C-alpha positions in Angstrom: -18.2 -19.8 -56.2 -18.7 -20.1 -52.7 -22.5 -21.2 -51.5 -24.2 -18.6 -48.9 -26.6 -20.4 -46.4 -28.3 -18.9 -43.8 -27.4 -19.9 -40.1 -30.0 -22.0 -38.3 -32.0 -21.2 -34.9 -29.9 -23.8 -33.6 -26.5 -22.6 -34.5 -27.5 -19.4 -33.6 -28.0 -20.3 -29.9 -25.2 -22.9 -29.6 -23.3 -19.4 -30.9 -24.4 -17.5 -27.9 -23.7 -20.7 -25.7 -20.7 -20.6 -25.8 -19.8 -17.0 -25.8 -21.8 -17.0 -22.8 -20.2 -19.5 -21.2 -16.0 -17.7 -22.9 -17.7 -14.6 -20.8 -18.8 -16.3 -17.5 -15.6 -17.7 -17.7 -13.2 -14.9 -17.9 -14.3 -12.0 -16.1 -13.5 -13.7 -12.9 -10.4 -14.6 -14.0 -10.2 -10.8 -14.8 -11.2 -10.2 -11.7 -8.8 -12.4 -9.6 -6.0 -11.1 -11.7 -7.2 -7.4 -10.9 -7.4 -8.1 -7.2 -4.4 -10.1 -7.1 -2.5 -6.6 -8.7 -4.1 -4.5 -6.0 -2.2 -7.1 -3.1 1.0 -6.8 -4.9 0.9 -2.9 -5.0 -0.1 -3.2 -0.7 2.6 -5.6 0.1 5.0 -3.1 -2.0 3.6 0.4 -0.2 3.7 -1.4 3.1 7.5 -2.7 2.3 8.7 0.7 1.5 7.1 2.7 4.7 8.4 0.2 6.4 11.9 0.4 5.6 11.1 4.2 5.4 10.4 4.1 9.2 13.2 2.1 10.4 15.6 3.7 8.2 15.0 6.5 9.9 15.1 5.1 13.4 18.4 3.6 12.4 19.8 7.3 11.2 18.3 8.2 14.6 20.3 5.4 16.7 23.5 7.0 14.7 23.2 10.4 16.0 21.9 11.2 12.4 18.4 13.1 13.9 18.5 14.2 17.3 16.3 12.6 19.4 15.0 15.0 22.9 14.6 12.6 26.1 11.9 10.3 25.9 11.5 9.9 22.2 11.0 6.3 20.4 13.3 7.5 18.0 10.4 7.1 15.1 8.9 9.3 12.9 6.2 12.6 13.7 4.4 12.0 10.2 4.6 9.9 7.4 4.8 13.3 6.0 8.2 13.6 8.0 9.8 11.0 5.5 9.2 12.9 2.3 10.2 16.4 3.8 13.4 14.5 5.7 15.1 15.8 8.3 18.7 17.9 9.0 21.8 15.0 8.9 22.9 16.2 12.5 26.0 14.0 12.3 27.1 16.5 9.5 29.7 19.6 9.9 28.1 21.3 6.7 26.6 24.7 8.4 23.9 24.1 5.6 22.5 20.9 7.4 21.4 18.8 4.0 18.5 16.8 4.4 17.9 12.5 5.2 15.3 11.7 3.0 13.3 8.2 3.5 10.9 8.8 0.8 9.9 10.1 -2.8 6.2 10.0 -2.0 3.9 8.4 0.6 2.5 5.6 -1.5 -1.5 4.8 -1.5 -3.2 2.1 -0.2 -4.2 0.9 -3.0 -7.7 -0.4 -2.0 -8.7 2.5 -1.0 -10.0 4.1 -4.2 -11.3 7.8 -2.9 -9.1 9.9 -4.6 -10.0 13.1 -2.3 -8.2 11.3 0.8 -3.9 12.6 0.4 -2.3 9.4 0.3 -1.2 9.4 4.2 -4.8 9.4 5.4 -5.3 5.9 3.3 -3.5 3.8 6.0 -3.5 2.7 9.4 -1.2 4.5 11.5 0.5 2.5 14.8 2.3 4.1 17.9 5.4 2.7 19.1 3.5 2.9 22.9 0.4 0.9 21.3 -0.3 -3.0 20.9 0.1 -4.8 18.1 -3.5 -6.6 18.2 -5.0 -2.9 18.5 -3.1 -0.4 17.0 -3.7 3.1 17.6 -2.7 6.4 16.4 -0.2 8.3 18.9 3.1 10.8 18.9 5.4 8.8 16.4 4.7 6.3 13.7 6.2 3.0 14.4 4.0 1.4 12.1 1.6 1.3 9.1 -1.5 -1.4 8.2 -4.3 -1.4 5.6 -8.0 0.0 6.7 -9.4 -1.8 3.6 -12.1 -4.5 5.2 -11.8 -8.4 3.6 -9.5 -11.2 3.6 -6.6 -10.9 1.5 -6.1 -14.1 -1.1 -3.9 -16.4 1.3 -6.6 -15.3 3.9 -5.3 -12.9 6.0 -6.7 -9.5 6.8 -5.6 -6.6 4.4 -5.1 -4.7 8.3 -2.7 -7.9 9.6 -0.2 -7.7 6.5 
């Protein structure tokens, strides 16, 4: 036979205190983990877009994409990386397209889902300075529009 005893007020209070303490510790850990995941997603998205921008510029330099006099050789829009461009060096009449991105990744810190992914990024043209990026006729680089600093202490826009 098991004896059944009721819980004392002290046992109930102690149990509640332990649960509250565990919750207080678990919430910041979960929040930090979510932030770390978003930061990793930001690094990945920046790497993908910047890689595509560099690949586009290399294709221009190699003659696969025609460049007009005075142009930098960088794409006019992020959408161009997805839409692709005709391969000027390919001798086929159909001129197959060269693609640089499957899709434009969204800045993971932008939670406004009604905004298209390409509008979630700050854009820097080739002629604008790194410390004061401005949009222009081409896209040389992208940066996050998110406010604040990363866990590494660097502003998200400077990543």
